[in-house]
C-alpha positions, 0 to 999 in steps of 0.5 A: 671401663666404668661399671655402668657401661658394663651393665648397659652393654650387658643388657644390650647383649641379653637375648630373648632366650636368656643367653648372652649374645656371641658378639665381640666387644672392645676393651682397652684397645683389643678384641675380647670374646666370651669363653664359648666363642673365643678365638685362639691366638697363634702362639707364634704371633704371641711369641714374636710380639713379646720378643720384639717388644723385649728386644726393643726395650734395650734400644735407644735412650731419649734425651742427652747422655749426662756429662759431668760439668767441668770447672777449672780450679786454681792450682793452689791457694793464695800465698797469704791464705796459707802462710800459717798452714802446713803444706801437704794433703789434709786429713779431714777424718774426725778433725775435731780430735786435733784439739785434744779435748775428750769432752768435745769429742764426746759432744760431737759423738752425741750430736751424731746420734741425737741431733734432729737435723741429722735425723731429718736428713736421714729421713729425706735420704730414706724418702729418696730411696723410696722414690727410686723404687717408685721409678724402678717399678715402671720396669715391671708393669702393673696388675689390677683386680676388680669386682662388681655386683649390681642390680638394676632395671631398664626403662620399659618405655625404652626402645632398647628393651626387646618384647618379653624381656624382664626389665630387671637385670643383675650383673656380677663380675670378678676379674683382673687386668695387667699392663706392661710397657716396653721401655723402648725410648728409655722413659723408665730408664731415664726416670730411674737414672734421675731418681738414682742421681737424686738419691745420691744428692740426698746422701750428700745432703745428709753428709753436708748436714753432718759437716754443719752440725759437727762444726756448729757443736765445735764452734759453740763449745769454743764459744762457751770456753771463751766466754768462761775465760772472759768471765773469769778474767772479768771477775779477777779484774773486779777483785783487783779494782775492789782492792784499788777502791779500798786503797783509795778509801783508806787514803781518803780516810787518812787525808792522803787523797781527794774524794775524787779518787774514790769516785773514780775508783767506784766508776771504774769498778761499776763499769767493769761489773756491768760487763758481767751480766752480758757475759753470763747471758751469752754463756747461757745462750750458747750453752742452750744452743749447744744442748739443742744441737745435741738433741737435749733440753736447754740447761741439761749440759751445765754439769757436764760442761763445767767451768774452765779458762782453757780454750781449745787449741790444736795439738797438731798442724793444720794442712791446707791441701789444694783447691781441687780437693774441694770437688771431692770433699765438700758434700754440697758440691757433690750434691750439686753435681748429682742434682745436675745429673738428675735434672739432665735425665728428666730431659729424656723423660720429657723427650720420650713423649715424642714417640709412641708407647708400646704395651702388652695388656690383658684382661681375665674375668668371670661375669654373669647375670646369675650369681649361681653361674658366675664361676662356671666355665661359660662365664670366663672371658679374657683378652690380651695383646699388644697396644700402641699409644701415640700422642700425635698432637698436644699443642706444643706441650711436649716440645715446651716440656722438653725446653723447660727441662733443658732450662732447669738443667742449665739452672742446675749447672749454674748452681753447681758452678756457684757452689764451687765458687762459694766453696773456694771463697769460704775456704780462702776466707777461713784460711786468711782469717786464721792466719791474720788472727794468729798475728793479732793474738800474738800482738794482744799477748804482748799488750797484756804483758805490758798492761800487767806490768803497767798496773803493778808499777802505777799502783806502786807509784801511786802508793808512794805518791809519785803518780796521779790516781788517773794513771792507775785507773787507765792502766786497770781499764787497759788491762781489763780490755786487753785481757778480754780481747786476748781471750776473744782472739784465742777463741777466734783462732779456734773458731777459724780452725773450725771454719777451715775444716767446715769449708774443706768439707771435713767430718763425714768421711768416717760415717757409714751410710745411714741406710746401709742395711736397706741398700 
């Protein structure tokens, strides 16, 4: 009830003798009287009402009970996908330690502590926990307090003002009202069920971010090392080609070769040198991206990373596992399943509006037109009792809201199935790519050995005048190309291993709940 209504109704009940009229009035659906004429409620009636409502609170739940979606998984991976992998269960805990690189281990630990995406995911989890508390607050009802002090004047030309009554009226009130809903149809319980499933989904989203960030750190680290090796190889080839250029100039000065050989050597050297700026740029780009993943300013890792031509390699076998492992290992699948559960519960929340709502409400206050009498015994008024609210007509709103929630649940189930399919696809692709890259790397290794021997032989023949200089140039270009391809392939093998463990959902299993202290 608004304050102006209280003031108006107080004025109407003011009698010529200056006392309040002893007429009852309705507040919040039940009868309320002043203290001097209150009607005592039967304790037995109150006890029965409360007992019945509490008993009904444990009654039926509206909406369908949740059943986890069932997806048929293949019994094993494709044979060509696991040809280079070991059979047996996959241990995903701290998978990056398989590379045997302490620096990589330290970078991932630093990312776990400082990465802002992980921190944001933890905050979203904290938000979901708070929303679960909001939903659970429906179990306990609410208590509100209010106070008002008003001074006013009624129209002296109005028919509502009795003769001889002062048109100026003051009004003071202090009170509190309470309401509690008996959750007979499960509206609150379904809300809590949905919020708890949403909290579970947020936890899995946090773990999914962990998986992604850790794999990206490992991937960027491998790219840095790969680029460093390519830079070192290119610089070595530049030195080799500079030596060849000097040889051709010496031979030209001695009249043993044409100026064309010198120009060709210069062309070959310039072409090789032109690849260095892009390699330097890519090195800085990846290194800066790695710094950001660690929550640091770009350029902060130069000294810590250092320079080496050693690309990380696994020091223990990689096991394939079975496709069914994805359902319990991949956080995105686990999150998608929890979102189905959360959405399914919202059907029950919407369906509860079909039924009446049963409440216990009460109001206790002091009120007076004279502040000096505000806290006197005769200024007390109260009222309490059961209340029923039932929406009998809403133009199809409730029905269509239920239909909407059912459609959203079907969408969530479809997204879950799509997530499973995508997970199988990513894992199969990562495994096949890894196996094929192993074969490619072996072939490139043979090509590099052949190219190195060819360069030595052609240079010897050229110095002896037994072969054309074009053969020297061709062999040097081939050596440069094959060495860079081999380095890139070596890095790709490590990247495909990272992809496998990311696709399998590894890296979160040893991480404690970020909000354990608040659970």
